[in-house]
N, C-alpha and C positions, 0 to 999 in steps of 0.2 A: 310362866316358867320359860317359855320360848324366848321372851324378851330378855330374861336374866342370862340365858345361855348366849344369846347374840351379844349382850353387853360384855360377857366374859371373853368371848372370841374376839370381839372388837378391841378390847383392852390388850389382849395378847398381840394382835396385829399392830396396834399403834406402838406398843413398847418395842417390838422387834424392828420396826422401821421398814422402809421399802425404797425402791429405786425411782418411784415417781411421786407426784404430789399427794398430800394427805387426802385431799378431796377425791382424787381419782382412786386412791387406795380404798377409801371408805365405800365408795360406790361399787367398786369391783368386789369387795368383800361382801357387801349386802347382797349382790346378785348371786354370788356363789352359795351363800347360806340359804337364801330363799329358793334356789333351784336344786338344792341337794336333797337326796332321798334319805340320807343318814350321815351321821358323823360321830367321831369319838375324840374326846379331848381329855388330857390329863393336866393337872396343875397343882399348885400349892396355895392354900388360902390361910391367911393369918387374920384372926379376929382379935381386936383390941377392945377390952371391956374394963374401963377405968385403969387399974394398975396391972391387970392380968392380960396375958396374950395366949391365945389358943392357936396352935398350928395344926392344919389338916392337909392330908393328901386327898385330892379330889379327882374322881373319874366320872365323866359324863358320857353317856351313850344316848343318841337320838335316832329314832327311826320314823319314817314317814307316818303321817296320821297322828302326830303328837304322842308318840310312845317314848318315854324317858326312863333311864335308869341312872341314878346318881348315887355314887358311893362316897361317903365321907369317912375318913379314917384319922382319928386323933393321934398325932405322932407321939405324944408323951405317954399316953396310957393304952394305946392300941385299941381304943373303943371305936367300933365301926357302926355306922348307921347307913341304911339303904333307903332311898326314896324311889318308888316305882310308880309310874303313871302309864296306864294303858286304857283300853276301851271300857274296862270294868270299874275303873276308879283310880284313886291315889292311895298308895299304901306306904307307911313308914315302918321300917323294921329296925330294931335295935338288937344288940347282942343277945339279950334274954329271949326275944321272940324268934331269933334265928337258930337257937339250940335245937328246936324241934323239927327243923327242915331237913 
Protein backbone atom coordinates (compact mmCIF):
# COMPACT_ATOMS: atom_id res chain seq x y z
CA UNK A 1 0.00 0.00 0.00
CA UNK A 2 2.85 2.37 0.83
CA UNK A 3 4.34 1.78 -2.61
CA UNK A 4 0.98 2.61 -4.20
CA UNK A 5 0.80 5.88 -2.27
CA UNK A 6 4.39 6.74 -3.21
CA UNK A 7 3.55 6.00 -6.85
CA UNK A 8 0.51 8.32 -6.71
CA UNK A 9 2.54 11.08 -5.07
CA UNK A 10 5.33 10.60 -7.59
CA UNK A 11 2.84 10.85 -10.44
CA UNK A 12 1.49 14.12 -9.05
CA UNK A 13 4.99 15.54 -8.73
CA UNK A 14 6.02 14.53 -12.23
CA UNK A 15 2.85 15.99 -13.74
CA UNK A 16 3.22 19.33 -11.97
CA UNK A 17 6.83 19.80 -13.02
CA UNK A 18 9.64 21.46 -11.14
CA UNK A 19 12.46 23.95 -11.52
CA UNK A 20 15.26 21.38 -11.53
CA UNK A 21 15.97 18.10 -13.34
CA UNK A 22 13.70 15.06 -13.19
CA UNK A 23 16.32 12.94 -11.48
CA UNK A 24 16.93 15.55 -8.78
CA UNK A 25 13.20 16.03 -8.27
CA UNK A 26 12.64 12.28 -7.93
CA UNK A 27 15.40 11.88 -5.35
CA UNK A 28 14.20 14.91 -3.38
CA UNK A 29 10.64 13.60 -3.43
CA UNK A 30 11.69 10.12 -2.25
CA UNK A 31 13.63 11.65 0.66
CA UNK A 32 10.66 13.74 1.75
CA UNK A 33 8.24 10.80 1.64
CA UNK A 34 10.59 8.43 3.46
CA UNK A 35 11.33 10.97 6.20
CA UNK A 36 7.77 12.16 6.75
CA UNK A 37 5.74 11.11 9.79
CA UNK A 38 2.42 11.71 8.07
CA UNK A 39 0.84 13.11 4.94
CA UNK A 40 -2.55 13.83 3.38
CA UNK A 41 -3.32 13.90 -0.33
CA UNK A 42 -6.45 14.43 -2.39
CA UNK A 43 -7.00 13.61 -6.01
CA UNK A 44 -9.26 12.22 -8.65
CA UNK A 45 -8.97 8.71 -10.04
CA UNK A 46 -10.52 7.54 -13.30
CA UNK A 47 -10.88 3.80 -13.88
CA UNK A 48 -11.50 2.67 -17.46
CA UNK A 49 -13.00 -0.81 -17.80
CA UNK A 50 -13.72 -1.68 -21.43
CA UNK A 51 -16.32 0.95 -22.44
CA UNK A 52 -17.14 2.12 -18.89
CA UNK A 53 -15.34 4.87 -17.01
CA UNK A 54 -15.65 5.29 -13.25
CA UNK A 55 -14.62 8.57 -11.63
CA UNK A 56 -13.66 8.74 -7.96
CA UNK A 57 -12.60 11.44 -5.56
CA UNK A 58 -9.76 10.01 -3.47
CA UNK A 59 -8.45 11.12 -0.07
CA UNK A 60 -5.45 9.39 1.49
CA UNK A 61 -4.11 9.94 5.00
CA UNK A 62 -0.93 8.27 6.23
CA UNK A 63 0.54 8.29 9.71
CA UNK A 64 3.83 6.79 10.88
CA UNK A 65 3.90 3.02 11.55
CA UNK A 66 1.92 2.21 8.36
CA UNK A 67 -1.47 3.59 9.42
CA UNK A 68 -3.62 4.46 6.41
CA UNK A 69 -7.07 5.84 5.77
CA UNK A 70 -8.21 5.83 2.14
CA UNK A 71 -11.60 7.27 1.14
CA UNK A 72 -12.97 6.55 -2.31
CA UNK A 73 -16.11 8.39 -3.39
CA UNK A 74 -17.76 7.51 -6.71
CA UNK A 75 -18.71 10.86 -8.29
CA UNK A 76 -21.67 9.58 -10.32
CA UNK A 77 -23.58 7.76 -7.56
CA UNK A 78 -21.93 9.15 -4.40
CA UNK A 79 -21.05 5.61 -3.22
CA UNK A 80 -18.29 5.83 -0.60
CA UNK A 81 -15.79 3.19 0.42
CA UNK A 82 -13.22 3.49 3.19
CA UNK A 83 -10.09 1.39 3.54
CA UNK A 84 -8.45 1.54 6.96
CA UNK A 85 -5.13 -0.03 7.95
CA UNK A 86 -3.81 0.10 11.49
CA UNK A 87 -2.02 -2.16 13.97
CA UNK A 88 -5.16 -4.31 14.33
CA UNK A 89 -5.52 -5.12 10.62
CA UNK A 90 -7.05 -3.93 7.36
CA UNK A 91 -10.73 -2.99 7.17
CA UNK A 92 -12.91 -2.14 4.18
CA UNK A 93 -16.14 -0.29 4.89
CA UNK A 94 -18.88 0.43 2.39
CA UNK A 95 -22.03 2.51 2.68
CA UNK A 96 -24.07 -0.34 4.20
CA UNK A 97 -21.47 -1.16 6.85
CA UNK A 98 -21.08 2.53 7.79
CA UNK A 99 -24.78 3.04 8.54
CA UNK A 100 -24.27 1.53 11.98
CA UNK A 101 -21.28 3.68 12.94
